[in-house]
N, C-alpha and C positions, 0 to 999 in steps of 0.2 A: 504494500500500500504506500503510495507516494504521499509526501506531505507538501508537495507543490504541484502547480498545474503543468509544469514541463514546457511552458511557453510564456510569451510576454503578455498573454491575455490575463486580465484581472480575474480573480476567482469569483464564481457566482456567490459563494458563501464560505466564510471562514468559520472553523470550529476550534475553540480553545478549550481543551480539557484541562481543568485546574484541580489541584489537590492541596488541601490544608493538612500538612503532616503534623497533627497534634498528637501528643502522647499524654503523660501524666499531667502536664501543665494545664490542660483543658478541664481537669477534674479536681484539681487541688484546692480551689477556692473554698474555704470554710469547711473542708472535709478532712477528717482523720480516719476515715473508713477505708481500709486497704482493699476491700472488695469493690467499693465504688471507684477508687482510683485505678484499679486494675483494668477497668474498661479502656482507659487511655493507653495502657501498655500494648493493647492489641494493635494499635496503629503501627508499631514497630514490626509486629509479625506480618502485617499485611503489605507493607511497602514493597518487599520483593515480588509479591504476587502482582501488584499493580505495574511494577517495572517490567515484569515478564510479559504481561498483556500488551503494554505499549510497545515493547520491543518487537513482539510478534506481528504487530500491525504497522510497524515503521513510523510511529507517531512520536513527536517531541512535544512535551507539555510543560506546564509551569507548576512548581510546588512552592507553597508558602510555609515557612518553618519558624516556629518560635525559637528564640535563642536557647531556652532551657532544653528543648528537645534536641537541638543541634549539639550541645555539649554532652548530652547523655548518649546520643547515638551518632557520633561523628562519622562512623564508617558508612552508615546508611545515607547520610547527607552526601558523602563522597560518591557513593554509588549512583545516587540521583544525578549529581553533577557530571560524573564521568559518562553517563548514558546520554548526555547532551541536553538534559532538561534544564530549564531555568529555575533558579531558586530566589524567592522573594522574601521580604520581611513580614513577620507575622507576630510581632511583639516579643516580649521576653518570657513571661509565664502566662501568656494568653490573657493579659489584663484588659479590663475595659478602659480604654484610653479616655473615653468621654467622661469618666468619673473622677479624674484627677487633674491637678494643676498643670500649667504649662511646663514648669520646671520638672515635675515628676514625669510628664510625657517625654521630655527630652532625655531624662535618665533612662527610662524604659526603652526608648528607641535606641539609645547608644549601646545599652547592654545587649539588645538583640542583634544589632548590626555588628558589634564587635565579635560576638560569638560566631556568626556566619563568616566574617572576614578571617577569623583565626583558622577556620577550616578550609575555606575556599581561596583565600588570598585576595579577595575583592569584596567590596560592600554592595549590598543589593540596590537595585534601582526601581524595583517594583514593590508595592505595598498593599497588603490587605489587613485591615484592622480586625483583631479577634472580636467575635460577636457583633461585628458591624458597629462598634462603639467609637464615636467621634464627638468632639465638641468644637467650639469656635477657635480653639488654639491648635487643633491637630494639624490643620493645613500649614500653619506656621512651621511646625516641626518638619513636615515633609518637604517644604520648600527649602528650609535651611540645610537639609541633608541631600539635596539634589535628586529627590525621587522623580522619576520620569512619568510614572503612572500609578494610579490607585485602582482598586477593583472591589468596591463594596457600596457604591451609590446606585440608586435605582431610578434616576430621572430619564433614562432611556432604556430600550431593551436590546436592540440589535445594532446600534450606531454609537461609536465612541463620541466623547465631547470633552471640552476642557472644563476643569473645575473652576469655580468662582471663589474669590475671597469675600464671602458674604459678611455682612455686619450683624452681629448678634448683641443686642443691648440687654438681653434678659429673656426669660421664657416668653415666647410669643412675640418678642420684639425682633423683627427680622427685616433686613433690607438687602436687595441685590447688590453684589459687589462685582469687581472686575475679574475677568478670566485670568487665570495664572497658567504657567507652563507645566501643568500636570494633566495628563490625559486620563479620563475616567473610562475604564472598561466596564460596561454595565453589568450589574449583579441583580439577581432576583431570587427571593427566598424559595420560590417554587422550583428553581433550578439548582437548589442546594439539597444534597442527599440527606443531611442530618435531620431536617424537619420532617422528612418522609419515613425515615427508617429507625430512629432512635427512641427509646423509652426513657422518659424522665418522670418518675412518679409525681403526680400532682400538677405537672406542667404539660408535658407532651407525651401522649400515649398513642403513637401512630402504628409503627411496625407494619407498614403497608406492604402489599405484595409488589415485587419488582415490576410485574406486568402493568400495574396501575401507574407506577412512576414512569415507566417507559412511555406510556400513553401521553403523559403530560410533556415529557421532554421531547418526544418525537413530534408531538403536535406543534410545539414552538419551533422546532427545526423546520418542519414542513411549511409553516406560515412564513418564516423568515426566508426560506429558499424561494418561495413563490413571490414574495412581496418586497423584499429588501435586498436587491442585487448589490453585491459588494459589502454586505453587512457581516456581522460576526455574532455567533452564538457562544456564550461563555457558560460552561457548566462548572459548578463548584462542588467538589467532592472531598471526602476525607478517607484516606486509606483505611482507617479504623472502622469506617462505616461501609463504604462501597466494597471493601476487601473481603466481605463474607462471600462464601462460594456462590450462593444463588443470586446475589447481587452482581457479582463479577460476570456471571453468565449473561445477565441482562445487559450490562454495559457492553460486553463484547458484541452481542447481537445488534445493539443500537449503533455502535461504531460501524459495523459492516453495512447496516442500512444506510447510514449517512454517506459512507465512502462510495457507495454504488451510484450516488447521484452525480451526474456530470458537473464539473466545475467546483466541487467541494474540496477544500483543503483543510488540513489540520495544522495549526500553528501554535508556537509558544506565544504567550501574551505579549512579551516584549517585541517579538518580530512583527506582530500586527500593529502594535503601537507605533513602531518605527515607520512602517509604511503609511499609516494613517496620518501621522504627524507631518511627513514629507508632502502629502497631498493637501494638508490643511494647516498651513503655517499659522502660528498664533496671531501674528500681526494682521493677517487677512481675516482670520476668524473673529477677532475683536471688533471689526468694523461692520459685521453683518448681523442683523437682528435674527434671533432664533429663540425657541423656547428656553434654551440654556444660556442665551446671551440677550436678554430682553431689552437691555439698554446699551446699544453699541457704543464703543469707545474709539 
């Protein structure tokens, strides 16, 4: 399976398979129950399964790794990197960035980035916030650290856009701000495996059949393929979730279905961002009114 079109023709639709490689860090908050925390450990078990599936299909993807996971499983991070996949920033211990101060966000970001740099020799340029948690200061931290793209906002579905430096004066006090040089790769909760498959007593009790989830994901793929030529579908998965046998079979079947469509390519998120940014320079983007830039500058 090729991950490019083999020609100069733009793809009909790009697909970015993304994986949040969380382990214990996603389950530690407020818990001293080893049985509870062990659910995160399965993420390390499942990573090789996911890598084998991607290798068999010839697909390069993007993984977002908390620093705490990276220092505990450096060999798995190296395996992901050596297989040609992108590795992005995903916090330190899967913290909610939106709940802490600017200085604390800077500290969390630096610890996570330093952990990845210590293993890979370079700092990440892509970011996905744990739990989709942001506040008005988060963008400042991302800009300070040269982040090229983010992937956890939902103001679009199949088309990237530039994030704005909006003005937040307090709860409910919001004003549009200027676009900044960070591309948003759209995220949607229904395209996240966790909300469909995981059991959290008292909060989420889904444990859906993979066939039901495939219907949703394939439905979005089909609509995007038919209606947004040149667009991108971003699936958000977790090795510890999608890596269960029956779910991996579903993912493999979905990959085969998508790959059979003419003009579909599978890309790392950073690769799609680079192409999109070249076609949509920020200076030009800022001058055109759009839903994401309602006040051109």
